[in-house]
N, C-alpha and C positions, 0 to 999 in steps of 0.2 A: 353710594357706589355698590354696596352689597345688595341693596334693594333692586338696583338696575340689573345686576347680574342674575338675581333670582327671577325677576320679571322676564328677562331675556330668555332664560331657560324655558319658562312657561310658553313664551312666544314661539320658540323653536319647536317645542313639543306640539303646539297647536298646528304649526305649519306642517310638521311631519305627519300628523294625523290627517290633515287636509290633503296632503299629497297621496297618502295611502288610499283615502276615500276616492280621490280622483282616479287613481290608477285602477281601482277595482270597479269603477263605473264603466265597464266595457263588456262587450260580448253580445248577447242576444236580448231583445226585449220580449216580454210575454206576447204570444201570438193569439190571434182570434180564429175561431172555427166557423166556417160557412158550410151548411149542409141542410138537406131537406129533413123533414120530420119522419119520413118513412120511405121505404123502397119496396119494390116487388121481389119476391123470392125468385132466385135463379136469373135475375137481371142485374146489370151493372149499375151501381150507384157511385156518385162522385162526391168527394169530401175535399174542401179547400181550406188550407191554412195560410193565413196572412201574417207574415213575420217581418221583422226588421232587425238591423244590427246597430250597435252603438260602439263605434271604434274609438276608444280613448287610450292611445298607446304612448308610452313614455318616449319622447323624442331624444332623450339623453342616452338611450340604449345604443349599443353598437349597431344593431340592425332594427330600427324602429318600425317593424312591420309585424303582421300577424298572419301566418299562412295556415290554412286548414282545409279539410274536406267537410262538406255539410253532411250531417247525419239526420235522418228522419225515421221515427218509429211509429208503428201503428199497433194498437191492441184491439183484436177482433175475435169473435167466437171461432173456435177451432173448426166448426162445421162449415165455415165459409171457404176453407181450403185456400186461404189467401196466399200461401207460398207459391201456388201455381196460378192464382187468379189476379192478384193485385199488381197494379202498375203505379209506381211513384215517380213523379217528375217535378221539376221546379223551373220557374222563370225568374230572372233577375237582371239588373244592369251589368252584373259580372258575367252573365252567360246563362244559357238554358241547357238542361240535360235530363235524360231519364236515368234514375238512380239504380244501383245494383243492390240486390238483397245480400246481406252478409250471411254466409253459410253457417250452419250449425257447427261445422268443424273448426271455425275460427274462434279463438278465445279472446274475450274482452280483457285487456291487460290488467285492469285494477282488481276485478273480482275473481279472476281465475276461472270463471264460468264462460259458456258460450254467450253470445250477445243476447239471445232471446231470454235465457235464464237470468242473466245479469239485469236486464231491463225489468223483468217481472219482479225480481227481488227489490230493485230500486223503486219502482213506481207502483207495484201492486196491481189490483184490479179496480181501484177507485171505489165508486159508490155501488158497484155491483155486489150482490149478496151471494151469488153462486159462482164458483170458479170453473169455467169451461172456456177460458180465453188463452190466447197466445200473443206474445209480443214479437214483432218482426222489425228488424232494424235494417234500414237502407242507407247506402253511402254514395256520395258523388264520386265519379271517377277522376275528376279534375281537382287540383288543389287551387284554392282561391286565396289571394293575398290582399290584405287590407293595410292601409296606412292610417295615421292618426286623423280622426274626424271624418273618415270615409263611411258615412252612414248610408245604408241602402235599404230599400223595401224589397221583399221577395215573396213569391207565392208558390206554395206547394200544392200539387194536385194528386190526390189519391183516388184511383179508379179501381173498383173491386166488384166482382160478381158476388152477389149475396148468396147465402146458403139456401137450402130448400125448406127450412122450417120457419114457422111463424114464431117471432120472438120480440121481446122488448128489452133493449140493452142500452148501456152508455159506453161509447167507444173511447179508447185512449189514444193520445197523440203525443209525440215527443220530437223536439228539434234540438240538435246539439252540434258540438264541434268534435271532429275526430282527434284533434290535438289534446283535448281534455278527457276523452273517453267517457266513462261513467263514474267519475270520482264522486264518492258519497257526499263530500262537502262542497261540491261545485253547484252554485246557483246562478252564476253569471252566464255560463255557456250551456247550461242545461235547463230547458223550459219544457214543461209537460202540462197537459190539461186533459180533462175528461169532458165529453160532449153532453149536450142535453139528451134526453131519451130519444132513441131511434127505434122505430118499429119495422120489422120485416113482415109484410102482408102477403096474402094470396099464396101462402105456402102450405106445407103439409103439417098435419098433427095439431094438437092443441097449442095455444100460445105458451111459449116458455118465457116466463117473466123473471128476468135477472135482477131487477132493481127495486121492486116493491116488497115490503115485508109480507111474508106468506104464512098462512096458517099451516100449510103442509107442503112438503116437497119430497121427491125421490132422488137419491143420488147413488151412483153417478148419473148425470143427466143423460149420457149416452150409455145404454146398457142393453143387454139381450135377456131373454126370458130364462137363460141358463146362468146368469150372473147373480152374485149376492148383491142385493140392493138394500138401501137404508131408507125407511119411511120415517120422517120426522114430523111431529105435530107440536106447534107452538101456540098454546092457549093463552100465552101472555101478550100476544099481539093485540088482541081485543077480547072483550068479554064474550064467552060462548056458553052454550048450554052445558058444556062439560067443564066449565071453570071451577066448579065446586067439588070435583072429584079427581083422584089420581088413578082410578080404575078405568082405564081407557083401552078400547079394543079396536082392532082393525077389521073392517068388513069390506071385502073386495070381490069383484067379478071379473073373470077373464074372458076375452073375446078373441076369435080368430080373424084372419084377414078378410073374411066375408062379413064381418060384424055380427057373427053368430055367437051366442053365449056358449062357452066351453065348460066352465065350472064356477062355483062360488066358494068363498071361504069366509064365513061369518060367525064362527063359533066363539063364544065368550069364555075361552079357556086360556091357560098359560101359553098355548101355541100362538094366539093372536093378541096377547096382551102387550101393550107398550111399556117400556121401562121408563120410570120417572127420572129425569136428569136434574131436577131442581128448577126453580124459576118458571114453573108451568110449562116446561119443555119435556117432550117425550120422544122415544124412538123405538123402533123395532127393526132388526136385521132379518131379512127373509130371502130365501131362495124361491123365486116365483113358481117354478115347476113343482117344487116340493110343497109349497103353500097350497097349491090347488090340486096336488096329486095327479099331475098330467102325464099321460102315456108318452113314451119316447117319440112316437111318430107325429104327435100333435104339437103345433107351434102356437105360442101366445103372441098375438099381434099387439094388443093393448089391454090395459086394465082400467076399470073404474073403481073408486074406493071412497069410503068415508069412515068416520070414527064414531063409536057409540059407547054407552056406559054398560055396566054389567046387566042392567035390565033390558037393554036393547031398545028402549023407548026414546032415548035422546040421540040425536044425529047431527053431526057437524061435517059439512062438505064444503065445496068451493064457494068462496065469498061469504062464509059463515051462514050458508043456507043448507037445505037438505039435499041439494044437487051434488052429485059425486064429483070428486077430483078425477082428472083423467091423465093417463100417462101412456105414451106410445113407445114401444121398444124399438131401438135402432142402434146401429153400430156407429161408424164415423160418417 
């Protein structure tokens, strides 16, 4: 008899676990992303998300239904100006509608931040290496009610005019439930993913590569010639002619809007020497106008630069060649 009672307890425990598992198997399934590999600058591109629901609701509840608004998030480069350009809509057996962007003034209940900041904190920037992105969250105007086993497929369409710059990025997407908000522990009603690489072509400036390890970069990505900028050099990405030294110097040339050379800064002194950060990484903070000693009335449109050793005989530029890296100054 005691053995029966003991076994019964285990049986009830197993049944209880099974019920919990059953009840948590509800919400949203992972979605797929359909998109082209590239798009033209200043033209509209379309991104499709194919999602589905899995409604497993306890029929023993007083009200065995689940009512919610649909949430959709997109992570795109700030230069796309998606707040003004993007249109997000969806189609489903429950209904079709164009979604509304949640304004920055509205606070996401769980994080205490606005929805854009909360999404960035929760999802990050994925596989991108440089942060110049924003998350925008859209919400359906209607509330949709689901009953047990009411599984549906739905499609989300994101149309957005691309920015003016050539770039290589991986975009972020999120689908969720307004009833759950952005709870950190929620995985049933919160689904997000990052796309394959997407290239913006036929735009302005040199290619901004957000996703591939880079020997060098300048930050902020959007800056003017009067801003303090940071040059970083990562000799640990691959073996270079400067891998055997920590004495690395910046050599740069400034150009105006007509592509004429304004000035050069290539002295191998403390002014142009990069600081070693460890792990074969180096940086130098510079004020471009001061670096080139530019007169107030002269504007720097872009710069070309490379790194060299104290002798000036070794040179590392774009793609680990002698060709210079290029950077074009711009605001937003």
